Structures are given as structure tokens and as C-alpha cells.
C-alpha positions as CSV (number, residue, x, y, z in Angstrom):
1,M,242.0,165.0,68.0
2,N,242.0,161.2,67.2
3,T,238.4,160.9,68.8
4,E,235.9,159.7,66.5
5,L,233.2,162.0,65.6
6,F,231.1,160.1,63.0
7,Y,231.3,157.8,60.2
8,L,231.2,158.9,56.4
9,G,230.3,155.5,54.9
10,P,232.7,153.1,55.8
11,F,235.1,155.8,57.2
12,S,235.5,156.9,60.6
13,I,235.9,160.6,60.8
14,T,237.8,162.5,63.4
15,L,238.8,166.1,64.1
16,W,242.2,165.7,62.2
17,N,240.4,164.4,59.1
18,L,238.1,167.5,59.2
19,I,241.0,170.0,59.5
20,L,242.7,168.1,56.6
21,I,239.7,168.2,54.4
22,V,239.3,171.9,54.8
23,L,243.0,172.7,54.3
24,T,243.2,170.5,51.3
25,F,240.4,172.5,49.5
26,L,241.5,175.9,50.6
27,V,244.9,175.0,49.2
28,A,243.1,173.8,46.0
29,S,241.1,177.0,45.8
30,I,244.5,179.3,46.4
31,C,246.2,176.9,43.5
32,K,243.4,177.4,41.1
33,K,243.4,181.2,41.4
34,I,247.1,181.5,40.8
35,I,247.3,178.9,38.0
36,N,244.4,180.6,36.3
37,R,246.0,184.0,36.7
38,R,249.4,182.8,35.1
39,L,247.6,180.7,32.4
40,K,245.4,183.6,31.5
41,N,248.7,185.6,30.9
42,Y,250.1,182.9,28.9
43,L,247.0,182.5,26.5
44,K,247.1,186.3,26.0
45,Q,250.8,186.3,25.3
46,A,250.0,183.2,22.8
47,N,247.5,185.3,21.1
48,I,244.7,183.0,21.7
49,R,241.6,185.3,20.5
50,V,238.9,182.9,19.9
51,E,236.0,183.7,22.3
52,G,235.6,181.1,24.9
53,R,238.5,179.3,24.4
54,R,240.4,180.8,27.4
55,T,237.3,180.2,29.7
56,L,236.9,176.7,28.6
57,V,240.8,176.0,29.4
58,M,240.7,177.6,32.7
59,R,237.4,175.5,33.6
60,L,239.0,172.4,32.9
61,V,242.2,173.5,35.0
62,G,239.9,174.3,37.7
63,Q,237.9,171.0,37.6
64,L,241.2,169.1,37.4
65,I,242.5,170.8,40.6
66,Y,239.3,170.0,42.6
67,L,239.3,166.2,41.2
68,I,243.1,166.1,42.7
69,A,241.9,167.5,45.9
70,G,239.4,165.1,46.1
71,Y,241.7,162.2,45.6
72,I,244.1,163.6,48.3
73,V,241.3,163.6,50.9
74,F,240.3,160.1,50.0
75,L,244.0,159.1,50.7
76,S,243.9,161.1,54.1
77,L,240.9,159.1,55.0
78,Q,242.4,155.9,54.1
79,L,245.4,156.6,56.5
80,Q,243.0,156.3,59.4
81,N,241.0,153.8,57.9
82,P,243.7,151.2,56.1
83,N,241.0,148.4,55.8
84,V,238.8,150.4,53.6
85,S,239.5,150.1,50.0
86,L,238.6,152.6,47.3
87,R,236.1,150.0,45.6
88,E,234.6,149.5,49.3
89,F,233.9,153.2,49.5
90,M,232.4,153.6,46.2
91,E,229.9,150.7,46.5
92,Y,228.8,151.7,50.0
93,R,225.0,152.1,50.1
94,I,223.7,155.3,51.6
95,I,220.2,154.2,50.6
96,D,219.1,151.1,49.3
97,T,215.4,150.5,48.3
98,K,213.5,148.2,45.9
99,N,213.7,150.9,42.9
100,F,216.2,153.3,44.3
101,A,219.8,152.8,45.4
102,L,222.3,155.7,46.3
103,S,226.0,154.9,47.0
104,F,228.9,157.1,47.0
105,S,229.8,156.1,43.3
106,H,226.1,157.6,42.4
107,I,227.1,160.8,44.0
108,I,230.3,161.0,42.4
109,V,228.7,160.0,38.9
110,V,225.9,162.7,39.3
111,I,228.6,165.3,40.0
112,L,230.7,164.2,37.2
113,V,227.6,164.2,35.0
114,Y,226.7,167.7,36.1
115,Y,230.3,169.3,35.4
116,G,230.6,167.1,32.0
117,S,227.1,168.2,30.8
118,K,228.2,172.0,31.5
119,L,231.8,171.3,30.0
120,A,229.8,169.7,26.9
121,V,227.4,172.6,26.7
122,H,230.4,175.1,26.8
123,I,232.3,173.1,23.9
124,T,229.3,172.7,21.7
125,Q,228.9,176.5,22.1
126,L,232.0,177.3,21.3
127,Y,232.2,175.1,18.1
128,I,229.0,176.3,16.8
129,T,230.4,179.9,17.5
130,Q,233.4,179.3,15.6
131,R,231.8,177.5,12.6
132,M,229.0,180.1,12.4
133,R,231.1,183.2,12.5
134,K,233.2,181.9,9.6
135,R,230.1,182.3,7.4
136,K,229.7,185.1,5.1
137,D,225.9,185.0,5.8
138,Y,226.3,185.0,9.6
139,D,223.1,185.4,11.4
140,A,223.3,185.6,15.2
141,G,219.7,184.7,15.7
142,L,220.6,181.3,14.0
143,E,223.4,180.8,16.0
144,F,221.4,181.4,19.1
145,V,218.9,179.0,18.1
146,Y,221.4,176.2,17.4
147,V,223.2,176.9,20.9
148,Q,219.8,176.7,22.7
149,F,218.8,173.5,21.0
150,S,222.2,171.9,21.8
151,K,222.2,173.0,25.4
152,Y,218.7,171.5,25.9
153,V,219.7,168.3,24.3
154,I,222.8,168.0,26.2
155,Y,221.0,168.6,29.6
156,I,218.2,166.2,28.9
157,L,220.7,163.3,28.1
158,A,222.3,164.1,31.1
159,I,219.4,163.9,33.3
160,M,218.3,160.6,31.6
161,F,221.6,159.1,32.2
162,A,221.8,160.3,36.0
163,S,218.4,158.8,36.3
164,K,219.3,155.5,34.9
165,M,222.1,155.5,37.4
166,L,220.0,156.3,40.6
167,F,217.0,154.2,39.8
168,S,217.4,150.7,38.9
169,N,213.7,150.3,37.9
170,I,212.7,153.6,36.5
171,S,209.6,152.4,34.6
172,G,208.4,150.9,37.9
173,L,208.7,154.3,39.4
174,L,207.2,156.3,36.9
175,T,204.2,153.9,37.2
176,G,204.1,154.0,41.0
177,S,203.8,157.8,40.6
178,L,201.7,158.2,37.8
179,G,199.0,160.0,40.0
180,I,201.4,162.3,41.4
181,L,202.6,163.1,37.9
182,V,199.1,163.5,36.5
183,G,198.5,166.2,39.3
184,V,201.6,167.9,38.8
185,G,201.0,168.0,35.0
186,L,197.6,169.6,35.5
187,G,198.9,172.2,37.6
188,L,202.0,172.9,35.3
189,Q,199.9,172.9,31.9
190,D,200.6,176.5,31.6
191,V,204.3,175.8,31.8
192,F,204.3,172.9,29.5
193,R,202.2,175.2,27.0
194,D,205.0,177.9,27.3
195,F,207.7,175.1,27.0
196,I,206.1,173.9,23.5
197,A,205.5,177.5,22.4
198,G,209.4,178.0,23.2
199,I,210.4,175.1,21.1
200,V,208.2,175.9,18.2
201,I,209.5,179.6,18.3
202,L,213.1,178.4,18.3
203,G,212.4,175.8,15.5
204,E,210.5,178.1,13.2
205,R,212.6,181.0,13.7
206,N,209.8,183.6,12.9
207,L,210.9,185.6,16.0
208,M,214.9,185.8,16.6
209,V,217.2,187.8,19.0
210,G,217.7,191.3,18.0
211,D,214.2,191.4,16.0
212,I,212.0,194.5,16.5
213,I,208.5,193.6,17.2
214,E,205.1,195.2,17.9
215,I,202.6,193.1,19.9
216,P,199.7,194.1,22.1
217,D,200.2,195.3,25.5
218,Q,198.9,193.7,28.7
219,D,195.4,195.4,28.2
220,G,195.4,194.7,24.6
221,K,194.3,198.0,23.7
222,E,197.7,199.4,22.5
223,M,200.4,198.3,20.7
224,L,204.0,198.0,22.1
225,V,207.2,198.1,20.3
226,A,210.1,196.0,21.6
227,K,213.2,194.3,20.8
228,V,213.7,190.6,21.3
229,D,216.5,190.2,23.8
230,K,216.5,186.7,24.8
231,I,214.3,183.6,23.7
232,G,214.1,180.9,26.4
233,V,212.2,177.6,26.5
234,R,209.5,178.9,28.7
235,T,209.7,182.8,28.8
236,S,211.5,185.5,26.7
237,K,213.0,189.0,27.4
238,I,212.0,191.9,25.4
239,E,213.2,195.3,25.7
240,T,210.9,198.5,25.4
241,R,212.2,202.0,24.1
242,D,212.1,203.2,27.5
243,G,214.9,200.5,28.3
244,N,212.5,198.5,30.3
245,I,213.2,194.5,30.3
246,I,209.8,192.8,29.9
247,I,209.7,188.9,30.5
248,I,206.6,187.3,28.8
249,P,205.4,183.7,28.4
250,N,206.4,182.2,25.0
251,A,202.7,181.3,24.4
252,Q,201.7,184.9,24.4
253,L,204.3,185.3,21.3
254,S,203.0,182.2,19.7
255,Q,199.5,183.0,20.0
256,N,199.1,186.7,19.8
257,R,199.3,188.6,16.6
258,V,203.0,189.9,16.4
259,E,204.3,192.1,13.8
260,N,208.0,191.7,12.9
261,W,209.7,194.5,11.6
262,S,212.8,192.7,10.9
263,H,211.2,190.4,8.6
264,G,210.7,190.8,4.9
265,N,211.2,194.2,3.4
266,L,213.4,196.4,5.2
267,L,211.2,199.6,4.7
268,S,208.2,200.3,6.3
269,R,205.5,203.1,5.4
270,F,205.0,205.3,8.3
271,I,202.1,208.0,8.5
272,I,201.8,211.4,10.1
273,E,198.6,213.2,10.5
274,V,198.6,216.8,10.0
275,P,195.4,219.0,10.7
276,V,195.3,222.2,8.7
277,A,192.7,225.1,9.1
278,Y,190.1,225.7,6.4
279,G,190.6,228.2,3.7
280,A,194.4,227.3,3.5
281,N,196.1,226.9,0.2
282,T,195.8,222.9,-0.2
283,E,198.2,222.9,-3.1
284,L,200.8,224.7,-0.9
285,V,200.2,222.3,1.9
286,I,200.7,219.4,-0.1
287,R,204.2,220.9,-1.4
288,L,205.3,222.0,2.1
289,L,204.5,218.4,3.7
290,K,206.4,216.6,1.0
291,Q,209.4,218.9,1.4
292,A,209.4,218.2,5.3
293,A,209.4,214.5,4.8
294,L,212.1,214.6,2.0
295,S,214.5,217.0,4.2
296,H,214.8,213.9,6.8
297,P,217.7,211.9,6.1
298,Q,216.0,208.5,7.2
299,V,213.0,209.2,4.6
300,H,213.8,206.7,1.8
301,K,214.0,209.3,-1.3
302,S,213.5,206.7,-4.0
303,S,210.2,205.6,-2.6
304,E,207.3,208.1,-3.1
305,V,206.2,210.6,-0.6
306,I,202.3,211.0,-0.4
307,V,200.1,213.5,0.9
308,R,196.4,213.0,0.7
309,L,193.5,214.9,2.0
310,A,192.0,212.3,4.3
311,S,188.8,214.0,5.5
312,F,186.8,217.0,6.2
313,T,186.2,217.5,10.0
314,P,184.0,220.2,11.6
315,N,187.0,221.9,12.9
316,H,189.8,221.3,10.3
317,M,190.9,219.6,6.9
318,Q,192.7,216.1,7.9
319,F,195.9,215.5,5.7
320,D,198.0,212.2,5.9
321,L,201.8,212.4,5.2
322,L,202.9,208.8,4.3
323,F,206.7,208.0,3.6
324,W,208.8,205.3,3.6
325,A,211.8,204.7,5.9
326,D,213.9,202.0,7.6
327,Q,212.2,200.0,10.3
328,S,214.2,201.9,12.8
329,W,214.2,201.4,16.6
330,Q,214.1,205.4,16.7
331,I,211.1,205.9,14.2
332,N,209.2,208.0,16.8
333,N,212.1,210.4,17.2
334,F,212.3,210.6,13.3
335,K,208.4,211.5,13.1
336,S,209.0,214.3,15.9
337,E,211.8,215.7,13.8
338,I,209.6,215.7,10.7
339,R,206.7,217.2,12.5
340,L,209.0,220.1,14.0
341,E,210.0,220.7,10.1
342,I,206.4,220.9,9.2
343,D,206.0,223.3,12.0
344,R,208.5,225.6,11.0
345,L,207.4,225.4,7.4
346,F,203.6,226.3,8.1
347,R,204.9,229.4,10.2
348,E,207.0,230.7,7.2
349,Y,204.2,230.4,4.6
350,K,201.5,231.5,7.3
351,I,199.5,227.9,7.2
352,N,197.1,228.0,10.2
353,M,196.7,224.8,12.3
354,P,193.4,224.8,14.1
355,Y,193.0,224.8,17.7
356,P,189.9,224.3,19.9
357,Q,187.5,227.1,20.1
358,M,184.4,227.3,22.2
359,D,181.6,229.5,22.0
360,I,179.7,230.3,25.1
361,H,176.0,231.8,24.9
362,F,174.7,233.3,28.1
363,A,170.7,232.9,28.5
364,S,169.1,236.0,30.1
365,D,165.9,235.7,32.4
366,K,162.7,236.4,30.6
367,R,161.5,239.0,33.0
368,E,164.6,241.0,32.8
369,S,164.5,241.0,29.0
370,G,160.9,241.9,29.1
371,R,161.9,244.9,31.5
372,N,164.5,245.9,28.9
373,T,162.0,245.8,25.9
374,G,158.8,247.2,28.0
375,H,157.0,244.0,27.7
376,Y,156.2,241.7,30.3
377,D,154.7,238.3,30.3
378,E,151.7,237.8,32.8
């Protein structure tokens, strides 16, 4: 059990050390669950309702428990290696080159920077959420923009700090790897384009989470109505009316034509095309179409409902019913309900809608025709 297995930096590791390390972190994990359960009950009894605060406190407690467990593991290693100090262990170089040095202190710093940045992001998000939701003009989309920007800034600063700790001459490293970086940049130019487009979208706020937009589909032939579910740095998620989530590059949102139903006027004008057979009473048709539109609760009553005779086609008269309604996610359902009412009224007042008709003419044989008439062509 005391036989030396391998070295961990300046420490010689035995089987006892491995068993003790596993037991220490196992006990730490159990203690974390027990403490978090009791802490959750306490916070609930203390009536702490602020969203995210419970999670923040429990994360801090969990990280503190693992930090204590790590220190206990170091003390257990030091029992078998009494001549190794904490400073000597921290400064032990695992990798040592001209531009790059890696010691246990660097590893610990990187781990602390990682968890510290996550904690900073969570605290910042909690602060922004509390401040934004106290406003009377609260805007969920604006809150999302602030949270995203703060998260990216914190992570970029954390990466820069960790790189500075690991690379003693980061400028020399960048100069030496310039060719590789150029190649990578050319290969990832679409990624960088989407990244810049994401920053522009978040900064300009022309598109925000929850907006209903209309964009061209993949073929560019039809318009797709969708709701913005999430805006990321490189890609965004939109939800279609069928409930499907589509992930699209941000460059597509910034470069293509996008109609945002949620910006500007809350009302939009919609159109329903209605074919009517020739010979119908046009004045009655206009009155019935207006009646069908105004009977729907979602149609804006203070805005004028317009019926116009759009065109004369070979088979029918084309009427356009124009009405104003909220830019609703369910506008197609509203149109369907109005069409059903039009059909009911047309049946009641005997207004006919045209349907395709085809006349078929059979050409008879000339000889047969001549036989019937008594004349033959020689």
C-alpha cells in the first residue's frame, strides 16, 4: 500500500494517497448535496424570492466545499512528503519552454479563472435582471442584450488573463504562429462574418428575443413567419408556427430582407382574396365581405375595412378583402375563421363561388361524317 506508484510533481503517490483522494472528494460531494438541500429549505423559509439568488448561493457553497477538499488532499500528500512545501508544489514546472510555462499554480489559476468568470457572469446577470425588472418600461429583449454583452466581455477578459498567465511572451507566440492564424482565419471567415453580424444585431436591437419576423425560406421563394427564440453571437434560434426550431447564421438575418412584425405599428393590414362568379350582386358581395371581417373579434373595428374589385378574370371576379388586425402569431387561424364566415354568408345569400369547368369537344371522322350526311370526299 505504501509502494510508490508515480510522481505528481514533487509528490510521490502511493495507493493510500489515491484511496484518500477518492474518499475525500466523495465525502465532499455528499456534503455538498446535504448542505445544498438544507440551504435550499432555509432560503425558502427566509422568503428569498429573487430569481437566481438561491442558485448563486448554492454555487458558492459548492465551490467552497471542493476548495476545502482540495486543500485536505494536499495535506494528505504532504504527510508522506513532509519536505515538499506548498510553494514548491505550486512552482513546480510541468512544461517549461521559451514562450510557454505550465506549473501547478498555472493550472489552479486557470481553474479559478474559469469558475470565477462563471460566477461573475451569474452575478452580473442577477444584477442586470434585478435592475431591469424594477423599471416600469421593462423590456425582455433589452435585458437579454445586456446579459449577452456582459457575458462575452467577462469571458474575453478571462481568456486574456489566463493566456497572459500561461504565455510569458504572448506577442512572440502570436508572431510565430501568424501563418497558422492566417490559414485558420481564411477557413473560418464565414464564422467570423456570422460573429460580427451577431454583435451588430445585439447592438442595433433591430431584432430582439420574442419578435415575430418574416424572412425568406432556404430557397428564397416563400416567406417564413417565425418567432425569435434566442440570439447568439454566431447563430440564432427561431421557432416556426409548426413548433420547429431553426438555427440560422446571424449573417442571414443581417444581410437578407427581414420584416419585423413586432416593431413600429402594432397593427398590420392583411388581405383575403375572394373569387365570385359573374352575375352576382356586387353591392351585396361587398356588404357581406365587410360583415364577415367585422364579425371577427381580432379585427380592429376603428380601422376601415376595405373591399375592392381587384380584377376580371376569364372565370370569375376577384375581390380583395383588406382589414387591420394585431400582428398576431395566429393570424392564419384568424383568416381561416373569416373565410368560414364568408362561406356561410355566401351560402345564405346564394352568392356563388366559381369552380373550374372544362368543355370537351370530340372531333368525328370525316368519312363517318360524310356517311351520315350522304356526302363523301373522293
